[in-house]
C-alpha positions as CSV (number, residue, x, y, z in Angstrom):
1,X,147.9,83.3,227.6
2,X,149.8,82.9,230.8
3,X,152.0,79.9,231.4
4,X,151.3,77.4,234.2
5,X,153.3,77.9,237.4
6,X,156.4,75.7,237.6
7,X,156.9,73.3,240.5
8,X,157.4,75.1,243.8
9,X,156.7,78.6,242.3
10,X,153.6,79.2,244.4
11,X,155.6,78.7,247.6
12,X,158.5,80.7,246.4
13,X,156.3,83.6,245.3
14,X,154.6,83.7,248.7
15,X,157.9,83.7,250.5
16,X,159.4,86.4,248.3
17,X,156.3,88.5,248.9
18,X,156.7,87.9,252.7
19,X,160.4,88.8,252.4
20,X,159.5,92.1,250.6
21,X,156.9,92.9,253.3
22,X,159.5,92.2,256.0
23,X,162.0,94.4,254.4
24,X,159.5,97.2,253.9
25,X,158.5,96.8,257.5
26,X,162.1,97.6,258.4
27,X,163.3,94.6,260.2
28,X,166.7,96.3,260.1
29,X,167.8,99.6,258.7
30,X,171.2,101.3,258.7
31,X,171.5,104.2,261.1
32,X,174.3,106.0,262.8
33,X,177.0,103.9,261.2
34,X,180.2,105.4,262.6
35,X,183.6,104.5,261.0
36,X,186.4,103.0,262.9
37,X,189.4,102.0,260.8
38,X,190.6,98.4,260.7
39,X,193.6,96.7,259.2
40,X,192.1,96.4,255.8
41,X,191.2,100.0,255.4
42,X,187.5,99.3,256.0
43,X,185.5,101.0,258.7
44,X,183.5,99.4,261.4
45,X,180.3,100.4,263.0
46,X,176.8,99.0,263.2
47,X,173.2,99.0,262.4
48,X,170.3,99.5,264.7
49,X,166.9,98.0,264.6
50,X,164.3,100.6,263.7
51,X,162.4,101.7,266.7
52,X,159.4,103.6,265.4
53,X,156.0,102.2,266.2
54,X,154.8,99.8,263.6
55,X,158.2,99.7,261.8
56,X,160.0,97.1,263.8
57,X,159.8,93.4,262.8
58,X,160.2,91.2,265.8
59,X,163.1,88.7,266.0
60,X,160.5,85.9,265.8
61,X,159.3,87.3,262.5
62,X,162.8,87.1,261.1
63,X,163.2,83.6,262.4
64,X,159.8,82.5,260.9
65,X,160.8,84.0,257.6
66,X,164.2,82.3,257.4
67,X,162.8,78.9,258.4
68,X,159.8,79.2,256.2
69,X,162.0,80.2,253.3
70,X,164.0,77.0,253.8
71,X,160.9,74.9,254.2
72,X,159.2,76.3,251.1
73,X,162.3,75.9,248.9
74,X,162.7,72.3,250.0
75,X,159.8,71.3,247.7
76,X,161.6,72.1,244.5
77,X,164.7,69.8,244.0
78,X,167.3,70.0,241.2
79,X,170.1,68.3,243.1
80,X,173.5,69.4,241.8
81,X,175.5,72.4,242.9
82,X,176.9,75.1,240.5
83,X,180.6,74.9,239.9
84,X,183.0,77.6,238.8
85,X,182.5,81.4,238.5
86,X,179.2,82.2,236.9
87,X,177.5,85.1,235.1
88,X,176.8,87.8,237.7
89,X,173.5,88.9,236.0
90,X,170.4,87.8,238.0
91,X,169.1,84.5,236.7
92,X,165.6,84.2,235.2
93,X,162.9,83.0,237.6
94,X,162.7,79.3,238.0
95,X,161.9,76.7,240.5
96,X,164.5,76.6,243.3
97,X,166.4,73.6,244.7
98,X,166.2,72.5,248.3
99,X,167.6,74.8,251.0
100,X,170.7,72.7,251.5
101,X,172.2,75.5,253.6
102,X,169.7,74.6,256.3
103,X,171.0,71.3,257.6
104,X,171.0,69.4,260.9
105,X,174.1,69.8,263.1
106,X,175.6,66.6,261.7
107,X,176.5,66.4,258.0
108,X,175.7,62.8,256.9
109,X,178.2,61.5,254.3
110,X,180.9,64.1,255.1
111,X,183.9,62.6,256.9
112,X,186.6,65.1,257.7
113,X,190.1,64.3,256.6
114,X,193.4,65.5,258.1
115,X,194.2,69.2,257.3
116,X,196.7,69.7,254.6
117,X,200.1,71.3,255.2
118,X,200.3,74.4,253.1
119,X,197.9,76.7,251.3
120,X,194.3,75.9,250.4
121,X,192.1,78.1,248.1
122,X,189.0,75.9,247.7
123,X,187.4,72.7,249.0
124,X,188.6,69.3,247.9
125,X,186.7,66.5,246.1
126,X,183.3,66.5,244.5
127,X,179.9,67.6,245.7
128,X,178.0,70.9,246.2
129,X,179.6,72.2,249.4
130,X,180.2,75.9,249.9
131,X,182.3,77.3,252.7
132,X,181.3,80.8,253.9
133,X,184.1,82.3,255.9
134,X,183.8,85.6,257.8
135,X,186.9,87.7,258.8
136,X,187.8,90.6,261.2
137,X,184.7,91.7,263.2
138,X,185.1,95.4,263.6
139,X,181.3,95.8,264.1
140,X,179.6,94.3,267.2
141,X,176.3,94.7,265.4
142,X,177.4,92.8,262.3
143,X,178.9,89.9,264.4
144,X,175.6,89.8,266.3
145,X,173.6,89.7,263.0
146,X,175.8,86.8,261.7
147,X,175.2,84.9,264.9
148,X,171.4,85.4,264.6
149,X,171.5,84.5,260.9
150,X,173.3,81.2,261.7
151,X,171.0,80.3,264.6
152,X,167.8,81.1,262.6
153,X,168.7,79.6,259.3
154,X,171.1,76.7,260.0
155,X,173.8,78.1,257.7
156,X,177.3,76.9,258.7
157,X,180.0,79.5,259.0
158,X,183.7,79.7,259.7
159,X,184.8,82.9,261.5
160,X,188.4,84.3,261.3
161,X,188.3,86.9,264.1
162,X,190.8,89.5,265.2
163,X,190.6,89.2,269.0
164,X,191.4,92.9,269.5
165,X,187.8,93.7,268.5
166,X,185.3,93.7,271.4
167,X,182.6,92.5,269.0
168,X,183.5,88.9,269.7
169,X,183.3,89.0,273.5
170,X,180.2,91.1,273.2
171,X,178.6,88.2,271.3
172,X,180.1,85.2,273.0
173,X,176.7,84.2,274.6
174,X,175.2,83.9,271.1
175,X,178.2,82.3,269.4
176,X,179.4,79.8,272.0
177,X,176.4,77.4,271.6
178,X,176.9,77.4,267.8
179,X,180.6,76.6,268.3
180,X,179.8,73.8,270.7
181,X,177.3,72.3,268.3
182,X,179.8,72.5,265.4
183,X,177.6,74.8,263.3
184,X,180.2,77.5,263.6
185,X,184.0,77.0,263.5
186,X,186.9,79.3,264.1
187,X,190.3,79.9,262.5
188,X,193.1,82.3,263.4
189,X,193.3,85.7,261.7
190,X,195.9,87.2,264.1
191,X,195.2,89.4,267.1
192,X,195.3,92.8,265.4
193,X,195.3,92.3,261.6
194,X,198.8,93.4,260.7
195,X,200.6,92.5,257.5
196,X,202.6,89.6,258.8
197,X,205.2,89.8,256.1
198,X,206.3,93.2,257.5
199,X,207.0,91.8,261.0
200,X,209.9,89.9,262.5
201,X,209.6,86.3,263.6
202,X,208.9,87.1,267.2
203,X,206.2,89.6,266.4
204,X,204.5,87.2,264.0
205,X,204.5,84.5,266.7
206,X,203.0,87.0,269.2
207,X,200.2,87.9,266.9
208,X,199.3,84.3,266.3
209,X,199.6,83.0,269.8
210,X,197.8,85.9,271.4
211,X,194.8,85.2,269.1
212,X,195.1,81.5,269.8
213,X,194.8,82.2,273.5
214,X,191.8,84.4,272.9
215,X,190.0,81.7,270.9
216,X,190.7,79.1,273.6
217,X,189.6,81.2,276.5
218,X,186.6,82.8,274.8
219,X,185.2,80.1,272.6
220,X,186.9,76.9,273.8
221,X,188.8,76.5,270.5
222,X,191.8,74.4,271.3
223,X,193.4,73.3,268.1
224,X,192.1,74.9,264.9
225,X,194.6,74.1,262.1
226,X,193.7,77.1,260.1
227,X,195.5,80.5,259.8
228,X,194.2,83.2,257.4
229,X,196.9,85.9,257.2
230,X,195.5,89.4,257.1
231,X,195.3,90.8,253.5
232,X,196.3,87.3,252.3
233,X,199.9,88.4,252.8
234,X,202.1,85.4,253.4
235,X,205.3,83.8,252.3
236,X,207.3,80.6,253.2
237,X,208.5,82.2,256.4
238,X,204.9,83.0,257.6
239,X,203.7,79.5,256.6
240,X,206.5,77.9,258.6
241,X,205.9,79.9,261.7
242,X,202.2,79.2,261.5
243,X,202.8,75.5,261.1
244,X,205.2,75.5,264.1
245,X,202.5,77.1,266.2
246,X,199.8,74.6,265.3
247,X,198.3,76.1,262.1
248,X,199.6,73.9,259.2
249,X,196.8,75.0,256.9
250,X,196.9,78.5,255.4
251,X,193.2,79.1,254.6
252,X,192.9,81.4,251.6
253,X,189.9,81.7,249.4
254,X,188.8,81.5,245.8
255,X,185.6,83.7,246.1
256,X,184.7,86.9,247.8
257,X,181.7,89.0,248.9
258,X,183.9,92.0,248.1
259,X,182.8,93.6,251.4
260,X,186.1,94.6,252.9
261,X,184.9,98.0,251.7
262,X,181.5,99.7,252.1
263,X,179.3,98.7,249.2
264,X,175.7,98.5,248.2
265,X,173.4,95.6,248.6
266,X,173.3,95.0,244.8
267,X,177.1,95.1,244.6
268,X,177.4,92.5,247.4
269,X,174.7,90.3,245.7
270,X,176.5,90.5,242.4
271,X,179.6,89.1,244.1
272,X,177.6,86.4,245.7
273,X,176.0,85.5,242.3
274,X,179.5,85.2,240.9
275,X,181.2,83.2,243.6
276,X,178.5,81.1,245.4
277,X,179.5,77.9,243.5
278,X,180.3,74.3,244.5
279,X,183.6,73.7,246.4
280,X,184.3,77.4,246.8
281,X,185.7,79.1,249.9
282,X,184.1,82.5,250.0
283,X,185.5,85.3,252.2
284,X,183.3,88.0,253.7
285,X,183.7,90.4,256.6
286,X,181.8,91.3,259.8
287,X,182.6,95.0,259.4
288,X,179.8,96.7,257.6
289,X,176.0,96.5,257.7
290,X,175.3,95.8,254.1
291,X,175.5,92.0,254.4
292,X,173.0,92.1,257.2
293,X,170.3,93.4,254.9
294,X,170.5,90.6,252.3
295,X,170.4,87.4,254.3
296,X,167.2,86.2,252.6
297,X,168.7,86.8,249.2
298,X,171.8,84.8,250.1
299,X,169.7,81.9,251.4
300,X,167.6,81.9,248.2
301,X,170.8,81.9,246.1
302,X,172.3,79.0,248.0
303,X,169.1,77.0,247.7
304,X,168.6,77.8,244.0
305,X,172.0,76.4,243.2
306,X,171.6,73.3,245.3
307,X,174.6,74.2,247.6
308,X,175.3,72.9,251.1
309,X,177.1,75.1,253.5
310,X,180.0,73.6,255.5
311,X,182.6,74.9,257.9
312,X,186.2,74.3,257.2
313,X,186.2,72.0,260.3
314,X,183.6,69.9,258.7
315,X,186.0,69.2,255.9
316,X,189.4,69.1,257.7
317,X,189.8,67.9,261.3
318,X,193.0,67.4,263.3
319,X,194.1,64.1,264.7
320,X,193.6,65.4,268.2
321,X,190.0,66.3,267.4
322,X,189.3,62.8,266.1
323,X,191.1,61.0,268.9
324,X,189.3,62.8,271.7
325,X,185.9,62.3,269.9
326,X,185.4,65.9,269.2
327,X,184.1,65.1,265.8
328,X,181.1,62.7,265.5
329,X,179.1,62.2,262.3
330,X,180.2,65.6,261.0
331,X,179.2,67.4,264.2
332,X,181.8,68.9,266.5
333,X,180.9,68.3,270.2
334,X,182.6,69.3,273.4
335,X,184.6,66.8,275.3
């Protein structure tokens, strides 16, 4: 005798069926992915939308799926976020929590505090916030997909780009409105992704200031307090130079999508299942196409665990940002 459906299961099953249909309809597929080395040993490239008749799912179909997924999951509330690393095995089917990743531009109840001086690995305090941070940007197509993902789903992201990659200027028209609304924030990841500990003081400063200027002229980012050193390679000297140049907070991480290398969708999802937990800073990369094929799965996982995505700027804001009114009710606005 079959059991009765749990609360919200009917909506979720329908949405999962739709997602499978979208995937089988080839909304995206990986093609002609050519390698270009970056500083982490990963290769860049891109994916192309399938062009055969009947196999392409329109952008509106993707938007409708992501928004409908969020709306459907909102009917099954559990309320508290998962904390700490978890078992990477897929969880048994159960009613999902609200799609907390899909939030309005403002974040009620979250008041940013001054950024700390020194190294941070996770988010402070209590609650169910999750910070998704995306590094590098060797692939124009991957950066474009992240911009579309954010615009379609409402997920909040913090990018740490290397300005040497043209992917960022290629996608400025899509990203700039997200930056202006506060849904997307930026930190400094240096201009060309060197190991800073191998450079002299002047070369370190040049890498940081060149990328600062790129962020200012391209995205209007004037005073991000965050530096993420490539490879996580840092020492007291690097921290001091960064602080002197306006980046007092060294933004490390305590979770990863493990995608600095080419990996399968299941490997990436296994990492997400381990590290998508409350108050975690997760690092990912805009270098390879794998992540662009699992956005629906990532949204479902965020919602299932009752997590709310935040940018690092939602959590920590400089005094200059607050004084000029660039932060209002959790939303960064242009002045």
